[in-house]
C-alpha positions in Angstrom: 68.3 4.5 -11.9 70.6 3.1 -14.6 72.2 5.7 -16.8 73.8 5.1 -20.2 76.2 7.1 -22.4 73.2 7.7 -24.7 70.5 10.4 -24.5 68.6 9.4 -21.3 65.3 10.7 -20.1 65.4 10.8 -16.3 62.2 11.2 -14.4 63.1 12.7 -11.0 61.4 10.5 -8.4 61.0 9.7 -4.7 63.7 7.0 -4.8 66.3 9.5 -6.0 68.7 10.5 -3.3 71.3 13.3 -3.0 73.0 13.9 -6.4 71.6 12.8 -9.7 73.6 12.9 -12.9 73.4 10.8 -16.1 76.9 11.8 -17.4 77.6 11.4 -21.1 74.8 12.1 -23.6 72.2 14.8 -24.1 70.0 14.1 -21.1 66.6 15.3 -20.0 65.6 15.5 -16.4 61.9 15.5 -16.0 60.4 17.4 -13.0 56.8 16.4 -12.4 54.4 17.5 -9.6 53.6 13.9 -8.7 56.9 12.1 -8.5 58.9 13.8 -5.7 58.2 13.3 -2.0 57.4 16.2 0.3 60.6 17.9 1.5 62.8 15.7 -0.6 66.1 17.2 -1.7 67.7 16.4 -5.0 70.8 17.9 -6.7 71.3 17.6 -10.4 74.9 17.6 -11.6 75.6 16.8 -15.2 78.3 18.7 -17.0 78.4 16.4 -20.1 76.3 16.8 -23.2 73.5 19.3 -23.9 71.1 18.7 -21.0 67.6 19.9 -20.3 65.3 20.3 -17.3 61.7 19.6 -18.4 59.1 21.2 -16.1 55.9 19.3 -16.6 52.6 21.2 -16.9 50.8 21.2 -13.5 54.0 21.8 -11.5 54.0 24.6 -9.0 57.3 26.2 -7.9 56.7 27.9 -4.5 60.0 29.8 -4.5 63.4 30.0 -6.2 66.9 31.1 -5.5 69.3 31.9 -8.4 73.1 32.3 -8.4 75.4 32.8 -11.3 75.4 29.1 -12.3 73.0 27.4 -9.9 69.2 27.5 -9.4 67.3 26.1 -6.4 63.6 25.4 -7.0 61.4 24.7 -4.0 58.2 23.0 -5.1 54.7 23.4 -3.6 55.2 20.2 -1.5 58.5 21.5 0.0 60.7 19.3 -2.3 63.9 21.1 -3.3 65.7 20.6 -6.7 69.1 22.2 -7.2 70.6 22.4 -10.7 74.4 22.8 -10.7 75.9 24.2 -13.9 72.5 25.6 -14.5 73.7 28.0 -17.3 74.6 25.0 -19.5 71.1 23.5 -19.3 68.1 24.4 -21.4 64.7 24.5 -19.7 61.5 23.2 -21.3 58.6 24.8 -19.5 55.2 23.0 -19.8 54.4 20.1 -22.1 55.1 16.5 -21.3 57.9 14.6 -23.2 56.3 11.3 -22.4 53.1 12.2 -24.2 54.8 14.1 -27.0 53.5 17.5 -25.9 56.1 20.2 -26.4 56.6 23.0 -24.0 58.5 26.3 -24.4 62.3 25.9 -24.5 64.3 28.6 -22.8 67.9 29.4 -22.0 69.0 29.8 -18.4 68.7 33.6 -18.5 65.2 33.4 -20.1 64.1 30.8 -17.6 65.3 32.9 -14.7 63.6 36.1 -15.9 60.5 35.1 -17.8 59.6 31.9 -15.9 60.8 32.5 -12.4 60.3 36.3 -12.4 63.8 37.4 -11.3 65.1 40.7 -12.6 68.2 39.0 -14.0 70.8 36.3 -13.4 73.3 37.5 -10.8 76.7 38.4 -12.3 78.7 37.8 -9.1 78.3 35.6 -6.1 75.1 37.4 -5.3 72.0 35.3 -4.9 68.6 36.6 -5.7 65.4 35.0 -4.3 61.8 35.1 -5.3 59.0 33.9 -3.2 56.2 34.3 -5.8 54.8 31.0 -6.7 54.9 30.0 -10.3 52.5 27.5 -11.8 53.7 25.8 -15.0 50.9 25.4 -17.6 51.0 22.5 -20.1 51.0 25.0 -23.0 54.4 26.4 -21.9 53.1 29.5 -20.2 53.3 30.2 -16.5 50.9 31.8 -14.0 52.5 33.7 -11.1 51.0 33.8 -7.6 48.9 30.7 -8.0 48.9 27.0 -8.3 48.6 24.8 -11.4 
């Protein structure tokens, strides 16, 4: 995938390997239920600009692990997406940027607590884990314990 110094929209997909990062610009990383392979592992690392992780409606997160500045999302198909520098990202839950449907935008702390269902973001090196599945609805809401 070719990245620019502009504001890129990056659809995470089966051809992505290891570390993905667009660099300069305010970039959006789109996480869709249909574009990642089963058990695929991707790491997002982009410390430049104001970046966003867009979780498309229909996505189901089977479990999550949260550290002070990192989040690991395991999807229903076993694919794993790690966001490094997670506290500097915003998170748009639901919607679809390709069709112009807006989701609910959240800070890292809001995403961890209201979307993933953790009590809080750890303040030290402690990692918290949740095994409740979370289904992302297109309207920006989530349903826990089910699939989208």
